[in-house]
Phi, psi and omega in degrees: 000130188041042175085004180251142173286121181254110187294327182209171179298324176314311190279324180294322179297307180302321181290322184290317183299332187280356183257155178284145170300137180099336176288159183252135172237153174252125180243132176244118189246127182285128180225112188057237173260006183241179179239148175236132182251123181240139170248124186241130170262134188276130178267174171285157178290160174284141174296149177275138177299150179292140182298147181270000000 
């Protein structure tokens, strides 16, 4: 993410949560034998459903 290795999903979630909604991050994803570079703009979180 943004040129930094993200070792697991927990670290990825924390990194994304540390960014402001509307900001853009660059993800480089390994796909097969190649790499795919994605530019992603972060949206605001979805509202959580009320507890039952």
